[in-house]
N, C-alpha and C positions, 0 to 999 in steps of 0.2 A: 440769642436768636430771636428775630422779630418776623413773624409770619402773619399774613392777612388772608382771611376768608371773606370774599365778596360774594354775596348772594344776589342774583338778579331774579326777582319774582316774575316768572313767566319768560325767562330767558330762553331763546331758541336759535339754533343754527339756521332755521328757516328765514329768520330776519337778519342774522349776523352776516352770513356768507355773501348775499348779494351786495351788502354795503361794503364788505371787504374788497370785493371785485371792483367796486367804484372808488376804491382808495379813501373811503370815508372813515375807516376805523384802523388807523395805522398801529395803534398800541395793542389792541386785541389781536390784530394780524401778527404782530411780533410775538405775542404770547403763544399763538398757535404754531408759528414757524420754528420757534426756538425751544418750546416746551412740550408738554403732553396734552393731547386733547382727545375727547371721545364724546359720543352721545351718552346721555345718562338715562339708565333705566329707572324711571321714577315709580312712585307708589301707585297702587290700585286702591282708590281712584286717584287721578292726577290733579290734586287740589291742595291749596295751601295747608289746610289741616285735612289729612295727616302728614303732608310732605315734609315741611320744615321740622316739626318735632321728631319725625323718624330719621331724617338726614342727620340732625345734630345729636342724636342719641344712639344711632345704630340699631334702633328697634324696627321690627317689621310692623305693618299695620295690624296684624293679628296680635302682636305683643302689646301694642298701644291700646288696641281694643276700641278705637274711635276713628271716625273718618269724616266728621262734619264739624263745622263751627259751633253748631248748637244741636242739641238733641234733648227731648223731654226727659230722658233717663238720667242725664248728667248736667244739663244746663249749658251755659257757655263754656267752651273749651278754654282751659287756663293752664298756667304753668304747673299747677299741683299734680297734673296727670303725667308729667314727664321730667320735671326739673332734676330729680335725683339721679336720673340716668343720662343726663345731657353732658356734653363735653364742657359746658360752662361751669359745672360743679366739680371739675377736677382741681383739687387743691394744689397739685404740683405745678400748675401753670398760672401765671398772672395774666389776667384777661381784661379786655374792654369789649363789651358786647352792646351793639347799637341796632335798634329797629328790627329785631328778630320777631316775627309774628308768634303769638302764643306764649310769650315770656311774661305776660302780665298775670298776677302781680310779680314784680321783680323780687329776687331773693338774694341772700347773702352769698356772694362768691368771692374768690380771691382776686379782687379787682373791682370793676365798676360795670353797671348795667343800666341801660335806658331802653324801655320796652317799645314795641312797635304795634303792628296791627292787632286788633282785638283788645286794645287798651280803651276802656269806655270813656275816659276823660283824663285831662292833665291833672295829676294829683301825686301825692308823696309815695303812693304804692307803685308807681311806674318807674321808679329809679332806685338804685342802690349804689353808693350810700345816699342818704336823703339830700346831701348838699348838691347833688346833681340837678335838683329841682330848679336851681338858679338858672339853668340853661333854658328852661321852659317858660319863664315868666313873661316874656315879651311877645315873640312872634312864632313860637313853636307850632308846627302843624303835624298831626299824627299821620294822615294820608292825603287829605285835600278833597274838598267837595266839588272841585272844578279842575280842568286841565291845568290852568294857570297855577292854582294852589298846589297841585301835585308836583309840578316842576319846582315851585318855591320850597316845598317840603324837602325835596332832594338837595337843593342848594344849602338850606339851613343845616341839615344833618351832615352833609359832606364837609362843610366848613368846620363843624365841631369835630368830625372824625379826623381831619387833617391836624387840628390843634392837639388832639389826644395822642397823635403819633409822636409828638415831642416828649411824651411822658414815658415812663418805664414799664411797659407791658410787653409780654412775650407773644401773646396771640390776640389779634384784633379781628372782630367779626362785625360785618355791617351788611344788612339786607337792603338792597335798593328796590323800591316798589314800583318804579316808573312804568315799565311795560304793562304789568298786570292792571294797575290802576287806570291807565289810559283805555284799555280795552273794555273795562267794566262801566265806563260812563255811558248811561243809556241814551243820551241825546246827542250823539256824535256820528257823523257819516263814516262809511268805510274809507273813503279817500282821506278824510281828516284823521282817522285812526292811523292809517298807514304813514301819513306825513308826521304825526306826533311820535309814533314809535321810532321812526328814522331820527327825529330830533333827539329823542331820549337816548338812543344808542350813541349818537355823536357826543352828547354831554357825558355819558358814562365813560366813553373811550378817552375823552380829554382828562377826566378825573383819574382814570387808571394811569395815564401818561404822567400825571403829576406824582403819583405814588412811585412809579418806576424811576423817576428822575431824582428821587430823594437820596438814594445811595445807601440808606440804612435799612432797607427792606430786604429780607433774605428770600422769601418766597410768597407768591400770590396765587390763591386758588379762586377760580371763578366758577360758580355753580348755580344751578337753578332748581326750583322745586317742581316745575313742570314746564312744558313748552307752550307756544301759542301758534295757532294756525287759523286760516280762514275756512269757514264752513259754508257751503252753498246750498245745502239741503238739511232739513230736519226730519227726524223720525219721531212720531208722537206716541209715546208710551201710554198716555191716557186713552187715546183712541184705540190703540192695540188691545188694551185690557178690557175696554168696553165691548169691543167686538167678540172677545172671548167670554163675555158675561161674568167677569169676576171683579168689576170695578164700577162704582157709581159715585158721582159727585155733583154738587150744585152747578148749574149751567152759567157760563159767562157769555152772554149774548154778543157783547162787543167783540170779544176774541173770535167767536164763531163767525161773525160777519167778516172780520178781517181775514179769516182763513180762506174765504171765497176769493177775496181780492188778491191774496197771495197766490192762490192756485191759478187764477187767470193770468197774472203777470208771469207766473212760472211757465205757462203755455207759450206766451208770446216771447218771454225771456229778453226784455230790453236791457241792454247793458248799463243804461244810465239809471236804472231803478234800484234804489237802496232799500231793500225790503225791511230790514230790522229797524233802521232809522224811521222809516215811514210808519211801521207798526207802532213803535213806542210813542211817537209824536201824536198820531191819530188817536190812539187809545187814551192818552192823557187828555186830549181835547174833549173826547166823548165823555170821559168820566167827570170832567168839570161841568159839562152841560146837562147831565142827568144825575138825579139822586139815586144812588145805588142802594139796594136792599142789603141788609147784613148777610154776607155769604159765609158759610162755614168754611173753615180752613181745611186744607187737604188732609191734615192729621186727624180730623174728626169725621172723615168720610166713612162710608158703611163698613169697609173691610180692610183696605190697604192704605199705606202711607208711602208716597213716592218722593224721591229727592233727585235732582239733577246735579251734576258735578261740573257744569260749565264746559262740557266737552262731549265726546262721543261715549262717555260713561254716565250711568245713572243707577240708582238704587231702589229696591223694592223691600219695604218692611211689611211683614205678614204677622198679624196678631196670632197668639197661640191658638185661639179657637178656630183659626182658618188655616193652620199649618198643613192640613191635608191637601190644600190646593197648590202647595209649593212646587211639587214635582210636575203638576199639570201646567202651571205657568212656565216653568223652566223648559219643559218639553216643547211647548208652543214657541217659545223664544228661539231656541236653537234651531228650529225648523224654518225660521224666517231668514231669508237671504241677506237682510240688512244687519243681522246680528252676527258678530264675529265670534263672541265668546261670552260665557256666563261664569260667574264665580259664586259658589254657594257657601254660606256661613251659618253658624249656629251660635253666635255670640250676642250678648245682650245689646251692645251699643252699635253693632255693625248691621247693615242691611242683610236680610236673608238671602237676597240675590243682588249681585252687582252685574249690570249688563254692559258689555262693550260692543258698540256698533262698529260697522266698517268706517274707515277713516273719513270718508266724505260726509258722514251724517252726524248731525248734532242731536243729542238726546233732548227731547222737548216735552214740556208739561203744559203747553198752551192748550186752551180749549179750541177744538177744531172739528170740522166735518171729515177731515182727511187724515190718512195714516202718514202720508209724506207731504212736505210742502217746501216752498222756496225759503231760504234763510241765509242772507248774506251777513255774516258776523264773524268777528275774531273771538275765539274762545280757547280753552286749554287743549293741549295735546299731551301725549304720554312720552314725548321725546324731549328730554332736557339737555342741558349742556354741562360739560365738565372740562375745564382748562386749568392746567397747573404750569407755573412758570417761576424760575428762580435758580439760584446756584445749587440747590439740592435736588433739582428735578431733571430727570433724563429726557432727552429729545426723542419722542416717539408718539404713536397714536394707536388707538384701539377702536374697534367698531362700536362697542358698548361696554360701560361699566355700571355696577349696581350702586344704588344710593346707600346701601348698608356698608359699602367699602370706604366711604369718604372719611368718617371719623377715625377708624383704625389707621388710615394712612396718615392723617394729621398727627395722631399720637406717636407714630413711629418716628416722626421728626424729633420728638422730645424723649425718645427711648422709653416710652411708657407702654407697657403691655395692655392690650385691650381687655376690658372686663368681660366676664362670662355672658352678660346680657346682650352683647353686641354680636349679631349674626354674621357680619361681614368680615373680610380680611384685608390687610393692607395691600394696596396696589403696588406692583413692582416698578415704581417710578422714582423711588428715592435713591439718590447717589451721595457719596461722601458724607454719610450720616455721622 
């Protein structure tokens, strides 16, 4: 049996469905029509770490105990925090694992592994076995520092993946980073972002078509770690906490000035004005023209440390000496109409409070005079995708499935009982097992 898990970092029905209606994605459309599809309930927060580690291990965020790429308490997130619980460590399945974020350093599996995002550099620790380093010697790109290189990275990895399909592995996993990488380039306009996302899905669809036409693939699973959506407003948590007299940090005069410009354009609301692109370009220009004083980082501010999750989610870390204000902050948050929900934790590596805003508002840490501002940008959403297609997959759909159910479902294809650490259960989509 040969099965494929294709991850799309930032994959979203919000982008896929309009392109299907335009007949731009015939192969993904076929997967939906003939297979199983559903929105995916992703992790809280909806960000690459913890999402991919949780999806591929069946762990919850609380089990993982971490929800950021980097934290002073543990450093850079690496494979050591989850590899033993991941599906890639199952000895019963021969596997090829390509470009999965947070797999660095690679480890000994029953098969081969080439790491992806959070790989610091091309070296022997990013591959298992070490002979796979031969693929990286010439033109390998981990993610790409430009749109062109991001697409080139996809072409390089996809070519290798197709060659590996001729070898004798039972499970192939490949995470495609295109949509997420495109949206996180800081100096690209909204219209260019939308065009490049469209081009990305067309390339992905063509690649999926090549896999379908091989004839030796039993089942294909298409999943994402989070979705993507356009945000038109931001909610500034820094300003909110300043108004509640619980937060102080050094002032960024350039961003404060820019907040006035954003607010003025928000009043007039011209459709042609790309706020995020303008803000990033102008700030870069201003920073080149003036020598900036050393500014303390947010983590060394007087009392709190804040983190945004590129979405309507954000986190607040509260030092032990200030824990008495946790309930005060939470009370004020839930009373604000822009706050949809708060999540409270008491774990060392998780924020004390994770804030979820209403769908239209981006969690912002910019320096500003205002609580709310205009913000045209693509960022993460908490609605991912799950599509399954193949000879063992029933034709059906569901409103939503949980990320913890994905690995138990894959294991059922191989008649492997899920281990106790996995919180989810197999989806009832497998037939003729």
